[in-house]
LUMGUKE-258094 format. One record per residue (C-alpha): residue number from 1; x, y, z; residue in one letter. Coordinates in steps of 0.05 Angstrom, whole numbers, plus 32768, in hexadecimal, padded with zeros to 4 digits. Layout:
residues N
<vexpa><k>NUM</k><u>X</u><v>Y</v><w>Z</w><r>A</r></vexpa>
...
***
This chain:
residues 66
<vexpa><k>1</k><u>832E</u><v>86B1</v><w>8034</w><r>M</r></vexpa>
<vexpa><k>2</k><u>8339</u><v>86FC</v><w>8030</w><r>K</r></vexpa>
<vexpa><k>3</k><u>8308</u><v>872B</v><w>8050</w><r>D</r></vexpa>
<vexpa><k>4</k><u>82E3</u><v>8762</v><w>802C</w><r>K</r></vexpa>
<vexpa><k>5</k><u>8313</u><v>8799</v><w>8042</w><r>V</r></vexpa>
<vexpa><k>6</k><u>834F</u><v>8771</v><w>8028</w><r>Q</r></vexpa>
<vexpa><k>7</k><u>832C</u><v>8766</v><w>7FE5</w><r>E</r></vexpa>
<vexpa><k>8</k><u>831D</u><v>87B0</v><w>7FE0</w><r>Q</r></vexpa>
<vexpa><k>9</k><u>8364</u><v>87C2</v><w>7FF1</w><r>A</r></vexpa>
<vexpa><k>10</k><u>837F</u><v>8794</v><w>7FBB</w><r>L</r></vexpa>
<vexpa><k>11</k><u>834D</u><v>87B0</v><w>7F89</w><r>E</r></vexpa>
<vexpa><k>12</k><u>8364</u><v>87F7</v><w>7F99</w><r>A</r></vexpa>
<vexpa><k>13</k><u>83AC</u><v>87E3</v><w>7F8C</w><r>V</r></vexpa>
<vexpa><k>14</k><u>8399</u><v>87C0</v><w>7F4B</w><r>R</r></vexpa>
<vexpa><k>15</k><u>8375</u><v>87FE</v><w>7F34</w><r>L</r></vexpa>
<vexpa><k>16</k><u>83AE</u><v>882D</v><w>7F45</w><r>S</r></vexpa>
<vexpa><k>17</k><u>83D6</u><v>884B</v><w>7F0C</w><r>R</r></vexpa>
<vexpa><k>18</k><u>841F</u><v>885C</v><w>7F05</w><r>P</r></vexpa>
<vexpa><k>19</k><u>840C</u><v>88A6</v><w>7F0D</w><r>E</r></vexpa>
<vexpa><k>20</k><u>83F5</u><v>8896</v><w>7F54</w><r>D</r></vexpa>
<vexpa><k>21</k><u>843E</u><v>8889</v><w>7F64</w><r>Y</r></vexpa>
<vexpa><k>22</k><u>845E</u><v>88C1</v><w>7F3B</w><r>D</r></vexpa>
<vexpa><k>23</k><u>8483</u><v>88E2</v><w>7F74</w><r>G</r></vexpa>
<vexpa><k>24</k><u>8450</u><v>8912</v><w>7F91</w><r>H</r></vexpa>
<vexpa><k>25</k><u>8449</u><v>88E1</v><w>7FCB</w><r>T</r></vexpa>
<vexpa><k>26</k><u>8493</u><v>88D3</v><w>7FD3</w><r>G</r></vexpa>
<vexpa><k>27</k><u>8481</u><v>888A</v><w>7FC8</w><r>F</r></vexpa>
<vexpa><k>28</k><u>84C3</u><v>887D</v><w>7FA5</w><r>D</r></vexpa>
<vexpa><k>29</k><u>84EA</u><v>8893</v><w>7FE3</w><r>R</r></vexpa>
<vexpa><k>30</k><u>84C2</u><v>886A</v><w>8015</w><r>M</r></vexpa>
<vexpa><k>31</k><u>84DA</u><v>882A</v><w>8035</w><r>T</r></vexpa>
<vexpa><k>32</k><u>84B1</u><v>87EB</v><w>8026</w><r>P</r></vexpa>
<vexpa><k>33</k><u>848E</u><v>87F1</v><w>806A</w><r>S</r></vexpa>
<vexpa><k>34</k><u>847E</u><v>883B</v><w>805D</w><r>Q</r></vexpa>
<vexpa><k>35</k><u>8461</u><v>8829</v><w>8019</w><r>R</r></vexpa>
<vexpa><k>36</k><u>8434</u><v>87F5</v><w>8039</w><r>L</r></vexpa>
<vexpa><k>37</k><u>841E</u><v>8827</v><w>806D</w><r>A</r></vexpa>
<vexpa><k>38</k><u>8410</u><v>885B</v><w>8037</w><r>W</r></vexpa>
<vexpa><k>39</k><u>83E8</u><v>8828</v><w>800E</w><r>L</r></vexpa>
<vexpa><k>40</k><u>83C1</u><v>8814</v><w>804D</w><r>D</r></vexpa>
<vexpa><k>41</k><u>83AF</u><v>885C</v><w>805B</w><r>E</r></vexpa>
<vexpa><k>42</k><u>839D</u><v>8869</v><w>8013</w><r>A</r></vexpa>
<vexpa><k>43</k><u>8371</u><v>882B</v><w>8011</w><r>T</r></vexpa>
<vexpa><k>44</k><u>834D</u><v>883E</v><w>8050</w><r>M</r></vexpa>
<vexpa><k>45</k><u>8341</u><v>8884</v><w>8034</w><r>F</r></vexpa>
<vexpa><k>46</k><u>8322</u><v>8867</v><w>7FF5</w><r>V</r></vexpa>
<vexpa><k>47</k><u>82FA</u><v>8835</v><w>801D</w><r>F</r></vexpa>
<vexpa><k>48</k><u>82DF</u><v>886B</v><w>804C</w><r>N</r></vexpa>
<vexpa><k>49</k><u>82CF</u><v>8898</v><w>8011</w><r>Q</r></vexpa>
<vexpa><k>50</k><u>82A5</u><v>8860</v><w>7FF4</w><r>G</r></vexpa>
<vexpa><k>51</k><u>827F</u><v>8858</v><w>8035</w><r>I</r></vexpa>
<vexpa><k>52</k><u>8273</u><v>88A3</v><w>8039</w><r>A</r></vexpa>
<vexpa><k>53</k><u>825A</u><v>88A4</v><w>7FF1</w><r>T</r></vexpa>
<vexpa><k>54</k><u>822B</u><v>886A</v><w>7FFE</w><r>K</r></vexpa>
<vexpa><k>55</k><u>820F</u><v>888C</v><w>803C</w><r>K</r></vexpa>
<vexpa><k>56</k><u>8207</u><v>88CD</v><w>8017</w><r>K</r></vexpa>
<vexpa><k>57</k><u>81E3</u><v>88AB</v><w>7FDD</w><r>N</r></vexpa>
<vexpa><k>58</k><u>81B8</u><v>8883</v><w>800D</w><r>L</r></vexpa>
<vexpa><k>59</k><u>81A4</u><v>88C4</v><w>802F</w><r>G</r></vexpa>
<vexpa><k>60</k><u>8192</u><v>88E3</v><w>7FEC</w><r>K</r></vexpa>
<vexpa><k>61</k><u>8168</u><v>88A8</v><w>7FD6</w><r>S</r></vexpa>
<vexpa><k>62</k><u>8140</u><v>88A9</v><w>8016</w><r>K</r></vexpa>
<vexpa><k>63</k><u>8133</u><v>88F3</v><w>8014</w><r>S</r></vexpa>
<vexpa><k>64</k><u>8111</u><v>88F2</v><w>7FD0</w><r>W</r></vexpa>
<vexpa><k>65</k><u>80E5</u><v>88B8</v><w>7FE4</w><r>Q</r></vexpa>
<vexpa><k>66</k><u>80C5</u><v>88E3</v><w>8019</w><r>G</r></vexpa>
***
């Protein structure tokens, strides 16, 4: 069974578009292991942004409730 982070990583890859690999990252020149490392870092960035957004929204919802 895959854990939540693995599922989120796979979902991020599924949602990626060809434009995400259009050369501005040098993805086409990377070795397979470099591509995996890049995808890992990109996935963690997206995951952490989601956590930050949830925390920010949670803070906003509490502040208006008094």
